[in-house]
N, C-alpha and C positions, 0 to 999 in steps of 0.2 A: 761400613757397609752400606754399599749402595740400595736404595729400598727397591729397586727390582730384583735384586738376589734375594732379600727378606722378603719380599710376594711370592716370589715362587715357593721359598720355604714353607711361610707360613700355610697359602694356598693348598699344598699339596697334605700338608698335616692335618689341616679343615677336611681335606676329603676324608681322611681317612679315621679319623673324631680325634685328634688333639692338636691342641694350637700352642705352640712355642711361643716366647715371652717377646715383646714388642721389643728393641734396640731403642732405647731414650733418645739416641745419636741421630736416628735414620729419619732423614728431613727431607728426601728429593721426593719430589711427585712423579717421577716418570717411571710407574709401574707397569710392567708388562700386559697387555689387556688379554694377553692368552691364557696364561698361568694366573689368571682369576677363578677358583674351582668352585665358589659357592654352588649350593644347589641351582642348576640351570632349568628355566621355568620351561623352555622348549626341549627338553630332555624326551625322548620317545616313551611311549607308554611299554612296560614289561607285558608285551604279548607275543605269539609267535608270527615269525615273517609270513607273508602271504605264499600259499603252496606248501606251507609246511602243516601236516596234520598231527594231531598228538599219537596216532599210530606211528608216525614218521619217526617222532621224539624220541620215542620208545625205543624206538629201533636202533637210534642214534646212539643211546645209553647204552642198550645189547652190544654196542661192537666192542664194548672195554670190560675183558673179563674180571672179577673181582678177585685178587691174590694176596692173601696173607705174608707179608714179607716179615716172616719173625728172627729171632738170635738168641742165642745162649746166654741169657744175662747172668749165670752164673761166671762168665769169663772174666766180667768185670767185677772188681774191688769197690769198695765203699768209696773212693777218691775217682775212681773212673767215673760210675754211676753220675758224680755231678759234674764234672766232664760232658757226660750225653745228655745230660738233663740241659745243660746251660748251651749245649750248642744246638740243641732241639727250639729252646725259647727265642736263640740271636736268629735261626732258619725262618722262624716263622715272622721276625718282622723283616727278612729280605722278601717274604712272600709279598707281605703288605707292600712293598716299593714295587715287583716286579708288577702287580696288577697295576700299579699306575703308569710303569713305562709299557705297557701292551697298550692302554688307553686311560687317558687324566680323569674321564668322567666311570671308571670304570667303578667305584667305590661307591660314585653316589646312585650309578645305575641297578647295580646287586642291591641295593637295598630295596629298589622299586622292584627285582625280580624278587626277592625275598617274600614282600608282602603279597603281589599279584596270585590270583585268585584264577582259577577257569582251567579247562581240561588241557592237557599236555605241559602244566607248567608244574609240577612236580618233577616231571623228565626234563623239564628246560632247568631248571634250578640244580638239578645233578650236573645235566651236561655245562651249564656255564661254567662250575666249580672245574671239571676234565678239564675245560678249552680255557679258563681263566679272558672270559670274557664272552661276549655274543655272537662271536664267529667261530666257522666252523673249520679250525685247524687239517678235518680229514678231506674239507670239500674247497680248497681253495679260498680259505677266509671267508664264504658264503655268511649271509648272516642269519642265525637261526631265529632270531627273536628282531623288531623291528626298529633299528638302528641304522640301517644303509651299509654302505660298504666301508672296510677297517681302511682310516688313514695308513699309508704306503708307511709315513714316518712312526707309525703307531702314535706313544707318549712322548719322543724324543726330539720332535721337531713343532713349530708353531702350526696351528691348524689352516691347511691351503696352501702351505710350504710345497715348492716343488724341486725335484734335483737341478734343473734351470737356476734357480732363483739360490742356490745354495752356492753353487759351483760358479758362478755372478758375484755374489757377495763374495767370495774369496779370494775371485780374480778380482777385485777392485778394490780388498783389505788384505793384502799377501800377510799380514802381522797376524792375522786371525787364524791362518790357517792350522798353526798346530794344536789350539783350541778347539776348532771346529771338528777337526777328522780324530781328536782322541775318542780313544774310546770309552772316557770317562766323562763326560759332559751331554748336556740336554743344551738344544738351542731353541730361543724365546725369541719372541717379537715386541720389543716395548712399544707402548704408547705413539710412538714418535716415527714408528715403521722402522726401525733398526732390529738388526738381528745381535743377540748376544749367547755367547757361551757359558754355562754356570757349571761348574764343578759339581758332580754327584755327591760330594762332600756338603755344598751348599743346598745343593735342590734337596736331596732327602736327609738331611741334618738331623730331624729329629727322631727318627728311626735310626741311622747310623751310627750315633752318639750312643742310644741306647743298647745297639747290638755290640758297639766296641766295648763298652761295659761288661756284657755278659761273657767276652772272647774273654778278656783280663782276668774274670773271677774262673774261668774254666781253666786259663794259662794256672792259677793258683795251687791248682790241684792236680796237675796233668801228670807230675812227676819224672815224664820223659822231656828231657832238654831242648831234644830239637822240637816237639811238638807244642813244648810253652814256647819257643821262640817265636815259633809262627802264629800261634795265637796272637802274642803281644805285638807283633810288627802288622798281623793283619788287620787288628785294632787301631792300631795309628794309621793306618792308610784310609781306612774309614774316614777318618777324623781329617786326614791333609791331603788325601784324592792320590797320595803317588804310593802304588802299587809292587814298586821295582823291587825293593828290599822284601816285602813279603812273599811275592812269587818264587824267587829264590831258597826264603826257607822252607817253604811249602816243596818245591822238588828237594831240599835236602832232609825230608824228613825220614829217620829211622829209628830203627827198637821200638816203634810206637804200636799199640795196639787200634786204638783209637784211629781212622784216617778221616779226617776233615778236609772238606775242599769247599771253601763259601768265599763268594765275594763275584764280583760283575766278569764275566767271562765272553761267552757266545753271542754272536753278532746276527744271528738269524732273525729277530723281532723287527731288527729295522732293514726294511725291504726298499727304504726312499735311498739311500746312501752306502748300506750296509757298515758301516762304522761304529755303532754304541753297543756296550756290552751290556747284556742283561744280568740282572742277579740271579742267584741261584745257590742254594745249598744239598751236598751231601753230607750225611754222617756217616759212618762207613765203620766196620771193625776187620781189620786187614788179620789174611793168613799166609804167615812170613812162608813156609813151606810152599806151599804152590804158587807164592810170586816166584818162589828161587828157581821152581821146574822152569818158567819161561824166557828167565834170563836169557837164556842161552840164544836167542832170536835178537836181542840189543844187543848184544853182541858181533852181529853179522850186520847188524845195517851200516857203517863204511863200505862194506861189498856190494852191498844193496842197492847204494847210492850211484857207483861207480856202474853199476849194470843197468841205470835207467835207461828207458831207450829216448836220449835228449842229446842234443850237440853236447860238445865234452863245454864249451866255453859257459854251460849253462851248470854247470854239476860243481857244487862247492864240496870238494872234499876235505876241507880243511875246518868246517862248521863242528859246534861240538854234535858231537852223536850219543852223549850221556843220557840214559832212558831211564829212569829208575821203573821198573812195572809194579806196580799193585795189584792184587787179587784179592776183592774184598765182599763183603757182603753187607747189601744197606741194609740200615736201619732208621734211615729218613731221607726223607728229601723234599727240598722246598724250591720256589719260583720258577723260573726258565724250565730247568728240568723236568718238573713236574706238569706241563702243560701239553697236554695232548700226547702224545707217545713219548714212551716212557725209554730213557736212556739205557742201551747197554754194557758200552765204555764209552771213557773219553780221554782226550790226550791234551794235556795244557801243560803250559800256559799259550798264550796266543803272540803276546806280544815279542815280536821279533828281536827286540833287545835284548832277551832275556836268552829267547829260543836259539839265537846266533853262537850267545857265548855257553849256555850251561844246558841247551838240550831241550826236552820236554819227558814229561811223566805221564806213563799213560798207567790209567785206571782201569781193570776189566769188575765189572760187578754181577758176578760169579751167579746168585742168588736170581736177578734179574734176566741173564741170559739163560739159565735152566727154565723159568717160566716160559719164556719166549720160546724155545725150543719145543717145550711139551706141549703147548698148549695152541702154539700158530705156526712155528715153520713146520714142524713132520705132518698135521694135517693140511697144511698148503701142497707140499711136496707130494701126497697121494691124491691130489686133487688135479695139479696141474702138469706134473712131471708124466712122459710115460711110464708105464711098468716095471722096464727093466731099470731102472734109472732110480726108484723109491728106495732100496737097500742100501744106496749108496747114501744116504742121507744120514748124519750122525754127530752124535753132539758136540764129540771132541773137536770133530771137523770144522763143525759150525763155531766153535769158542776159538779155535786157531784162525780163521776166518778174520772173526772181530777182533781179535788181537792185533793182527797183522795188519786190519785196516787201520786202528788207530796208529800203530808204529810207520804207518805211511803216512798220515799226515805230517811226521817230519822227514819224509823224504821228500826232495824238490825244490823248487825257491820257494822262499818267503817273502824275498826283495827283489822287484824286478831288475832286469843283470843291469850292472852297471849304474845302479840309483841306491839311494834309501828311500824309496817310497814302497811301503809294505803293499806286495801282493792285492790284498781286500781293498786296500785303498784305489788300487788302479781298475780292479775290477767292479767296485763297485757293489750294485745289489746282486751282480749272476755270480760274485766272489762263491759265495756261500755250496748252489750247487755245483760250480767247476769243481771245488774243493772235494764235496763229498764222494763225487764221481771218481776224483784221480786218486784217492785215499783204498776206496773201492778196488777199480782196475791196478792199480800199484800194488795193493796190498796180495791180491792173486799170484800176480807174475812175481815176486817176491818169494811167495811160498811154491811156486813151480821150479824159482832155481833152483831153492833151497831144496826140493827136492831130485831135484837132477845134480845137485851136491852131494845128495846121500843121507842130510840128515833126515827126509820125509822119503817114505815109500812111493811107489808108482800108485798103490792101492790108494795110498790117503792124498796124495794130489788127485786123483778122479775124484776123491769124495768131495773136495774143497771146491773143485769146481761145479759141481750139482748142488754144494748145500751155497756156493754163490748165486748161481742161477736162481735159486728157490727166493733165497733171501730177496731177490729184484721184486719178487712178488710181493713179498711181504712189506716192503717198503714203498712201492707204488702206494699201495692202500691207503699210505700216508695223505696223498695227494700231490699231486703234480705241482703246486702252488707253494711245496713246502722242500727245502734243500735237497735233503735226502730224497724223497719222493722223485723230485725232477732230476736228482743225477741218475737215479734206477731205471728211468723211462730212458735217459740217455744212451745209456748200458744194453739197455735190451733192443733198443733199435739201431744202434752198432754191432749186437751180436746178431742179428737177422740181419742185417745188411750184407754180414760177411759171410754168410750160410753156416755160423757156428751155431745157430738154432734154427732148429725145424720146426714147422706143426707141422703135426700127421691129422688124418681124416676125422679124428674125433678132438680136433683142436688141444690136444697134450703136446707139451713140448718135449724134444729130442735135443740132445747135445752131439755135434760132432766133434768127437775128442782131435780131431787132425787139425781142424780149423779154429777151434779156439783158443789156444795159446797166439796164436799171431792176430786175431779180432782184439784182445784184451791188448797185445801190443801195438799195434796201431792207436788205438782210441788211445791209450796212455801216453801216445808220443804227442798226439794232439791237445790234448789235455795239458802235458808239461810242457809244450810251446807256448798255451797261449798262458798261463801263468809267468814265465820267465820274460817274456816279452810285454808282460802286463796289458794283453790286444783288448781291450774290452770289447771291442765290435764283431773280434772274434767269437768271444765269449757269448754276446747276445745272440750273434746267427745263429752256434751251435745248439745256443737252450733252444733258441726257438726253432728251428728244424727238427731236433730231434729231444725235446724238450715233453713230448707229450707220448701218451700211451699208443704203440701200434695198436691196431683192429684187433690182433689176435690176443695180444694182452691184455683188452678191454673182455674180449668174448671170457677167457680165464678168468677173469675175476669176477666174472658174472655165476662162478661154481664155487666161490668161497664165500657165499652169503651165510652161511650156518658157523665159519670160523671168525674168531673174534681178530680184528684189527690189532689190536692190541692188550697190554695189562691194564688195571685199576687198581695201584698198591693199596693195601691197607696195613701201616706199619703197627705193629703190635708194642713199639714200643711206647708207644702214647700211652697204652693202659699200664704197661709195666712198669712207667714210672710213678704212677699212683700210688704204688707200691714201696718205694724207693723212700 
């Protein structure tokens, strides 16, 4: 093994408190300067940023409403309880890896924060845990502690690396393209100034090997053959960096009560290139009956693809529309999904090698959706919508909108037309916001079409429009520096420009139901064309022009000060496990 690879592994391990044995054959002298993570003498003090008062720090914490997410432990037999325990233990290891992916100095600085005294620091410690670092994800990653700006490359790239530098390196070294653009590598700079791609399986070897062992132990007790296969394949992937077989095994889970989703998935944290996947974990319990009720939406995906408002040459009616759908209750999460705003649902995997042939799976987190509707969406609607629309807010319409958003991720282009280039690679850091906006508007249009086809009533369609508009105000509170928030700002601006939304004298929003279908259709057409052609310049221009909140939206948010921005989950499984 090259010394620079070993140094990366050793340094990351030391940062979180464990040190792998040094390989005796490791004799090269070219260790990467950027990856030596011993305690940094110049690491900033753990103190509030200038202008952040203790009272403001307390207010930041108050934005997240504590919610207990429990489960019926009696559903699990003795063997299944072992599986759940092993999955939670593996999830905690991925939590540590994600902290390093956010910022390589995270563990060292977290120690300083834990020991710091002074006004506001108790709240800062809580907020640090919520944000997985010292940057406020609701405020475009502004630091609330004395650390300066967040590196756009997070912990995935060398200090000071720029997009131009990465692109230039790939242009000059085309053989490195596949490794550099891989979801599953970190980029480091060696002491001689060269860039290198290191597989996650080596960069995070200590934790991934332990996690793999836990997954294999869980597989021994799984009982369900498909679950056992997935756990073993994922354990293998952690050690080999080849995730293909395990992603297919995850899609094919069936007959299982425990539904785990564990590994590197979303690329939101990579604001430099938009390529690198962050580790996360969901440990859930599946409701087969509720899942079956929503399968009818999956059966309609081919006709929804055919109805997309885009040029016919860009539609791929031959791709797989297989899309298993699981309705689950969350019992534990870790990593990327637990940082800041909590996930309602997800559509995975993202790798087009898999999605083109095998489709994707959608997972709805029912207890999280219910908690957010009750504590957040309903109160938001009461404050920002005209009174005549408030009664149209309903939990069923909101849940169905969330489901269709996830299904819509599987509609439209995954590869740039006529190439084998992923849309995410072509659009770079603009991709996540464009894709989230696309999933929203295509999801609404799809439900409107299904309503026209008689699957839903006109009344339900109206409720979907109202829920989708109310949800815009929910997600822009995440900050327009975050992909979902920016995507929602784009939608709000587009609907206002088209006259589909109007603001009354009191600053409340009304919907013109004669205009809103066309407004969604026009925006969907624009977003789909950007993705189909891989037009990064058009994506950047759209986000620059429409990715900030309009004045009326800012004013409406001012009436939401007493409404939580999101929930802060408290997982009872941690306490329950003590009695197992």
